[in-house]
N, C-alpha and C positions, 0 to 999 in steps of 0.2 A: 169737411164732412163726409163719412167714411165710404160715400156710396151715392152713383149717381143718376139724375133727374132730367127729364126733360120738361120745361113746361111753355104752353103755348108754340107760336111757329118759328121754327130755325130752316137753314139752307141745309141740304144733304152733306156739305163739307165748310169746315171752318175757314173763315180770311176768303171765301168769293164772293161774289157779287151777290146781292140776295136785294132785290128789287120792290120797294113800293109798289102800289096799286098805279101811282102817278107815274112810273118810271124812275123816278128816284133811288137812291140806295139809300137802306137803313144804315145808321152807324153802328157799327162794333165798339163795345168798350168790353175789355177783359177785367175782372177783378181778381185780383191773385194774391197768395201768401208769400213771403219770404221770395221777393222776385218771381223767378220765372220756374220755382222747383218744388211748389209743393200744390196746395188745393187751389183751384181757379174755377169759374164760371166765367162762359160767353153770352154776355147780355146783347141784344140787338135794339138802338133807340131809333123812333119815327127822326129825330132831329139830334144833332150832335151834341152830347153829354157834354162838351168842356165850354159851351159859350155862357159868358158871366158878362154881366154890365154892372156889379158894383161890388164891392168888397168894402165892408166895416168891421172895426174893432168894437165889440160889444163889452162895455160897462155891467154886467151882468153883479146882481149883490152876491156878495161874498159868503161861500159858506160860513165863515169865520176860522180863526185858526185852530190847527191840529197839536195838540200837545201829549208827552208823552204820559206811560200810565203811572205816575210819579206821585206820593209815593203807593208803590206796586202794592195794588189791592183786586181782588174779583170784582167783576162789575156786575150790575143789575139795572138794564132799562126797560120802564114801561111804555110801548110805544104809542098805546091809548093815550099817553098823557101829551104827545105832540100833537102840535098845531095841523088840521086838514084842510083841505085845500090846494088847490094849483093844477100843475100835468105831471106826468110821469119822467120831464127831463129836466125841466128848472126847478119844478116844485121837490126835487130830492133833499132829504135832511140829513147830511154827512154826521154818520155815527162812528165809525170808525176807519183810519187809513194809513196806508205804509208806501214805500215806493213802490209796491209792486200792485196793491188794490186799492180799490175805496168803496167802503160797504153803505148803503144809506139805506134809508127807509121813507117812503111815499105814501100820503094819502090822497089822492089824485081823484078831481072830480072835474077836469076841463082836459080836452084835446090839447095834445103839443101842436108844436110847429114841426114843420120837415128840420132834421136833426141828423148830422152826422158825426160819430165819432171816429174822428182819425188816431186815436191815442192808440185803441185796443178794442177788443170783443167788449161785450157787456152780456151778464146773465142777468134777468130781470124773473124774479119769483112771484108769482101773481098770489098772495097769501087771502084776498077776499074779493069779490065782484069778478065784472067779466071787462073784457078787452079785446076792440080790433085792433090789431097790428098791420100797419100798410108800410111797404117798402117798395122798392124798385122792383123785387121780384116779384110782388104778389101781395097777398093777403093773408095772416093766421087768426084766427078766432081763439083768443084764449081767455082761460077761468082760472078759478080758485084751485090751486096747484099745479099750474103748470109752470115750469120754467120756460122763457123764451131766451132762445140764444142767438144773439146779435153780434155778426162779424164786423169786425174795424171796418169802416170806408162804408158800412150800408145806409143809404138814407132812407128813413124812415119818419114813421109818427104814429101816437098812442089816440087811440077813441077809446075813451071808457064808456061804460052804458050806466050812468050813475058813479057809485064813489068808488074807486078800486085801491087795496092795499098792496104794496108791495117793497121787497127787498131787492135794491140793486146792487149789483157788483158791477165793478167796472175796473178790468184789468188792465195793464201795463203790458199784454202781450195776447195770445190767442187763449180763449177758453175751450177744450175739446173733452172728448170721451176719452178717460186712462188708455194708455198703450198697451197696458196688459189686457183689456178686454178684446184688442182688435188683432187680426193675422198679421202678416206682413205687409198684405196689398189692400187692407184697410176693411176688411170684413168682421161685424160682430162675429165674435167667438163665442162657443156651446157654454162655456161657464161664465160670461159675461150677466150681469143683472137685469141688462134691458136689449134691445134686438132695431135693427132698422124699423119693424114694425110699427114700435112704439113712437117712432119719431113723425113729428107731420110736418112737412114740408111748405111754404107758402101754396096758393090757390092761386091765380091770375092767367094771364097780367091784367094791371089793372088799368091802363090807358088813359091816365088822365090828362086834362087839357089844361092849359094855361099858360100866360105871359110874365116876364118877370116875377118870378117868382121866388121869394126868399127861404132859406137854409140854413141855419144854425149850425157851426161846425166847430169841432172840440180838437183842439190841439195840445202839445205841452206848450204851448205858448199864451194859451188862455182860448176866449171865445172870439169867433170871426161870424156876421152875416155876410154872406156870398148870397145875391139876386143872380139866379139862371133864368137865362132868356125865354127859354121854355120848360115846362113842367119837368120836372126828373124823371115822373111816373108814365113816361112813353114808350117805355118797353112792349115790343110785340112778342117775344120771346126770347128763354135762354136756356142752357144746358149746365151741366159741371157737377161740379162737388162742393161747393161754396155756396152757402144760404143760410138765411135763419132759420129756424125750427124750433119748433116746442114740443118739448116731454112733459107729459103728466107724474107728480110724485107718485100715483097710487099703482104707475105701470110698473115700478122699480120692484124688483124679486128679491126679498132681502134672504141673507144668508143665514143658515141657523146652524149652531152646534149644540152637543150635549152640554158644555159648559158656554158660559158669558164672552160670545167673540167682540174683538177689538174694533174701532172705529174704521178700520180701512176696508172691510166689508162691504161697507154704506156709500164708499165713494161712488160720485156719479161725475163729475167732470174733474179736469185738471187745469190750471192756470200757472202761470210764471210764479212759482215759490209759493203756492198754495193749493186746494182741494177744496170742491164742495162734495158734502156728503150729505143723503137721503135717509133720514129714521122713519120708516113705515111700521106699521103695525105686523105682527108675525107672532110665529109660535114660540113660547117661554123654553128655554134652556130646558133639556128633557133628561137629564142627568140625575137621578135619584139625590144626589150630594149637593147637585148646584147651585148657586147662590144664582136668583135670578134677576139681577142688578146689575148694575155697572158696578167695577171694584174702584177704589182709592187708585188715583193716577196723577203723574207728574210727567207733562209731555215736555222735555228738557229742550228740544227743537222748533218748538211751537207755541202758538197761541191760538187757542180755540173758543170760537163765537157761534154759540147756538142761537137759532131762531125758532121757538115754540108755537106751533101754527095748530094744532089738535089734540084731544085727549087727556089724559089726565099721569102726568108724569109721577110718577110714585115716589119716585127716587128723590124730584125735589120737595116732597108735601115738607111744607114746615117754612120754607124758604121764600115765599112771596110769591116766588115765581108762577105764571100761569099763562095762559093762551095769549099771544101780542107779545108777551117777555123776549129779550133779547140778554142773553149772560156773555158775558166776556172772562173766560178763567185764562190767565197769564202764562208764559213759563215763567218761572220761579214759585209758582203757588201750585200745593199737591190740593186736587178737587177729588169729589167725589159725592157717593149720597149722603143725604141730612141725616143726622144722628136717629135713629130707631128705623129709618126706612130699611135695611137691610133685614132687620127681626120682621118687619111688617110684610116684604114682599117673602119669605121665605113661611111666615103664615098663611099665604096667598096662595102659596102651592099649595099647602096642606089642605085648604078649603076649597080645594079644584079649579081656582083660576089656571089655564093654560095658554093664553094670548095675551099679548101687549096691544093697547089702542092709541099709541102715542106716535104723532107726527112731527119730525122737526127739521129745519135745514142748518147744518154745521158748517163752517168754512174755518179749516185750519191755514193759519200761514205761518211761513218758515222766518217770517222778519216780526219782529214786535211789531203789534199795531198800537196805532195813536187814538187819542181819544176827542172826535169830534164836535161839533156844540151841541149837535141833537144828542148825544149821547152824556152830556155835563147837564142837560136839561132836564132828562126825563129821569136820572136818575135815582135809584132808590137807595138812599145812605145807609141803610141796616141791612146790606145784603151781606157784607164781608163779614158779618157776627155772627149768621145765622147756622155756622157748624159748632158754633161754642156753647149754644144753647142746648141742654142736656147732655153736650159731652163728658160733664163731670159727674154726671148722676149714676 
């Protein structure tokens, strides 16, 4: 994270004796990235965070194979056709994946067990509903439109209030604000589309009690259930620049040009070989001759996945795409507005339309995305041919 925070009680100096009320010492835990040369936080536990009493491999239900997008097609998945239930960890339904990222959808109605992803960072976009995120750092209340970014190695759980739908992004590395938005020392710059004030860190500490507490841990080898001698949420305080945070998509400040701006102006986060972008309501392009709709484009180096979460996407009218849809436009395929959409958008300007109302989350990957079982289960088989409808008229 680009700025320093203090939560709870900490001593005046690092790595000095910090005593509990009973005279014993609190136990330090340094959570740090890239060895000891990147962001970190120092947590103070009531009990040593190293004590485990059991380790068991978990034979979790396999998500199913990820196959190549072959024959090459644009894809449309209706998430409303996927089954509901489960939690926000083990209830994830795999949509797309490559060696850098796994993208899943969840419709969760149960609390998750304690969980630690030791393979990479996660970004969870809450589409509908509300959820309490609890971790060793404290709690975050999240709701519709919130991204919750969880650093690798953070023990946490998700406690939904009712049913929550979410898009989950599991990286093979770290998910961070784009470097071009930050100064050399980590402060958000004036041209960035959001700032430190828009980020919500954990409120805490939680100070949970309990013995023999199971934690599900993900590594590249699979899932393991570690049983901790004492509850991991026994942190009395922490400080540093590494912690989970929430950011609401409504706080993203869109960039507007006289003519249509390309997707990089919507970038919100970057991960290893992928980016996450936020498309938000904004003023329309204002040049008198502007075409206020995306042009046809072919991203030769990337696949483009779009999750439509709110509003009316006029560029896709007639394609079957609606709220809850996910599209995948792969490298090797030129995509853009449906037939007639450009003319309709220009006519809308003439009728006095001045703003868009669409909200969507886009993920561009720089290696091809394979198709997971959930994408195949809920795919619209007619989507690829929708550009041909009316194209010869």
